[in-house]
C-alpha positions, -999 to +999 in steps of 0.1 A: -309+021-649-348+021-661-343-009-686-329-032-654-356-021-633-383-031-659-362-063-667-363-072-628-401-067-625-409-086-656-388-113-644-405-113-608-439-113-622-431-141-647-417-163-615-446-152-594-470-166-622-451-198-625-451-203-588-489-201-589-491-225-618-501-198-645-481-198-675-466-165-690-452-153-723-430-125-727-432-098-756-405-113-777-430-141-790-459-116-800-461-120-836-481-089-847-469-061-823-492-031-839-522-053-833-514-059-799-509-022-792-543-015-808-559-042-785-547-024-753-560+012-769-526+026-763-530+063-763-516+085-790-482+096-784-474+070-759-445+045-762-450+006-757-426-010-736-422-049-727-451-069-724-462-101-704-492-122-713-503-142-683-529-168-681-540-204-684-521-224-710-536-247-734-510-271-737-477-276-716-446-251-726-421-264-750-388-269-733-363-243-736-335-250-756-302-254-737-317-264-703-299-290-684-320-318-670-323-318-632-326-357-630-289-360-639-269-331-623-238-342-641-223-306-640-221-310-601-200-344-601-177-336-634-145-315-631-137-292-659 
């Protein structure tokens, strides 16, 4: 249950950041996890969890693979 709560909190945080025009980056793209943990000064014996970096981006985000274009909603008009 705890995993689901953390995931919902992360998603809410990322949606709120996007609504404010701020970019977010979930932890799965952080390359060097050990350096990241040293940067936040995690106490000895603690365990890390999911992380989200939030801030102003230097470039537009890349398109997400598999996303459908909203300009042409063919999935609403075509049958299966």
